[in-house]
N, C-alpha and C positions, 0 to 999 in steps of 0.2 A: 713352822712352814711359812715362807714369805710369799706374798701375792704380788703379781705384776700389776702396775697401774693400768687402768682401762685405756684402750687405744684412743678414745676420743679426747683424752687429756693431752695426747701428744700432737694433736692436729687442731688446736684451738685457733680461732680466727686471728687472734693477736699475733701468733707466730707466722701465719701465712701472709700477713700484711708485709712481712719483710721482703718477699719476692716482688710484688708490684712496686714497692717503694724503691727497691734497688734498680729495677728496670727504668723507672721514671728518672731517677737520679743519673743513671748512665746516659739516657737519651738527652737530658738537659746539658750535661757536661760535654758529650760528643757534639751535639748541635752547636753549642757555644764555641767550641774549639774550631769547628769547620767554618763558622761565620766570621770569627775574628782572625783566623789565619789568612795570610795573603795568598791568592791563587798562584800556582806555579805552572810555568809553560816549559815545554821541552821541544828542542829542535835537534835534528840529526843530520849529520854530513857523512858522506861515504868516500873512502879512498880505496884504491886497489894497488897491490904490489905486482909489478910486472918484471920478468927477468930480462936481463940484457941479451945481446946477440950471442955471446959465448958462455952464457950461464945456463945451468941446468934448470929447466922449467919447474921441477919439483922444489927447488930452493925458494921459490917465491912464497910458497905456503909457510915454510918455516920462518922466513923473515917477516911475514905478516903477523904471525903469532908474537914474534919478538917486538915488533913495532907497537903492537896492541898493548903489550905490558908496560911499555915506557912512554906511551903517547903523552900523558900529562907532564912527565918530566921533561921530555923534549920541548913541549910547548912552553913550559915555564922558563927553560934556559934560552928559548928563542924569543920571538917578538909577539907571541900570541896574546899575552896579557895587555900589550900596548894596542894591538889591533882591536881587541874586545873592549878595552877601557875598564878592565877590572884588575884586582890585585892577584898576585900569584896564589895566595891561599884560597881565594874565591875560585880560581881556575881549577885548582886541585880538588876542591870539595864539590864542585858543581858539574864536572865533566867526567864522563865514563866512556871507555873504549871497549868494544866487544869485537871479537874475531869469529870467523866461521871455520869449523873443522874441515870443510870441503872445498872452500874457495879462498884465495888470498885477498880477502876483502876485510876492511876495518870500518866499523860504524862508530861514529863519534857523536855522543848524545850529550847535550848541555841543557841544564835546567836553570831557570831564573824567573823572578817575579815579573820581568818585562820580556815580551816576545822578541823584541829586537835585540836585547842583550843575549838571549839564548842563541839566536842565529849567529851573532858576532862571535861568541865563544866557540861554537861548533866549527864554524868556518875558519876561525883563527887557529885552532888546534890542527885542523886538516892542512892548512897552509904551512904550518910549522913542520909537519911530517913530510910534506912534499919538498920543502927547501932542505931539510936535513938529509933526506935520502939522496938528493942530487949532489950534496957535498961529499958523500961517502960512497957514491955509486961505483967508483973505480975499485973500491975494496970489497964491497958486498956483491957486486954483479947484478943488483936489482935496484929499482927505483920506485917511488910512490907517486902515483898520479891521481888527480882529482877525478872521482867517478860521478859524484852527484853533490851539488851544493845544498845546504840546508834551506828549507822553506819556512816562512814565518808562520808559527802556529796561530790558530784562530780560537782554539778552546783550551782551557787549562787541563793539565793532567792530574792535579791534586783533587782529592775527594771533595764533593760538595757538602754543604751543611746538612742536607737530608741524609746523605750516605754516612756522614760522620755520626749523626744522631742514631741511625740504625745500628751502626757498629757499637756505639756506646751503650745502647739498650741491650744488645746481645751480651756484652761484657758484664753489664750490671745484673742481668738475669742469671748469668753463670755464677757470679759471686753470691747473689742472693740464694741460689739453690745450694751452694756449698755451706752457707750459714745455716740453712734449714736442716741440712744433713748432720751438722755438728751439734747444734743446740738441743734438739729433742733428746739425745742420749743423756746429756747432763741434767736436763729437766726431769727425765724419767727417774734417774737415781735420786734426785732431791725429793720428788713426790713419793717415791717408795719409802724413803726414810721418814717422811712426814706421816704417811699412812700407818707405818709401824708404831710411831710414837703416839699417834692418836688412839690406836687400838690398845696400847699398853702404856698409859701415862706413867710418869715417874711417881713412885711411892705407892702405886696400886698393888694390892695383894693378889697374887696369882694362886689360885687353888691348885693343889697337887692333883694330878690325874688319879682318878679312882682305880684301884687295883682290881683286876678281874681274877676271880678265883680259878685256879687250874682244875682240870677234870679230876674227879675222885678216882683213886686207884681201885681196881677190882678186888673184892674180898677174897682172901685166900681160902680155897676149898680144902677140907680135910682129906688126907690121902686114905684110900681104902686099906683095910687091915689085910695083912697077908694071911692066907688060909694055911 
């Protein structure tokens, strides 16, 4: 019969030190990343799609969805990168357009390490949409107009060093907990093998179990003689 190792052997202090060490390492790495990474600023410009005189008002919503999907492509083919002073690849990777399902409005958000560059990119893409819509207004029946220009951001949108350290500590604690869940099972099997080897070392003679005599059968009684 095999015996399970005592529970206290699975919860030794040496194993539990993995958890605080993982939390500390995650906090240091996360805080270092937040401190070394350059802050990022975001600026948002808004445009709205309006129908023409002979156009169906409901068509503006559909064209807003279409313009929102190709906003960065229109800006790259236009002069947005020239107005913003950035390359076409930077414009594609740093600008995102979002549309509303209820209103024909497009929000154009640009991110950059410099607040002024973020504003220039957002307004440049919005201006490209306005110019492009005016060129094809005779065919589409709608046009894009400027609704609100981007304002210069005063605070970064990227996480601070303290927030990055907190996220890193949480991630480190999670990984440390997973390690604790995996390691005790392996250690328990090793300790069980070690305990069995200690109880029965190699070359030791094992005594055969003593046989227990079975119960004696009842003596056969003589049958009575027939009269």
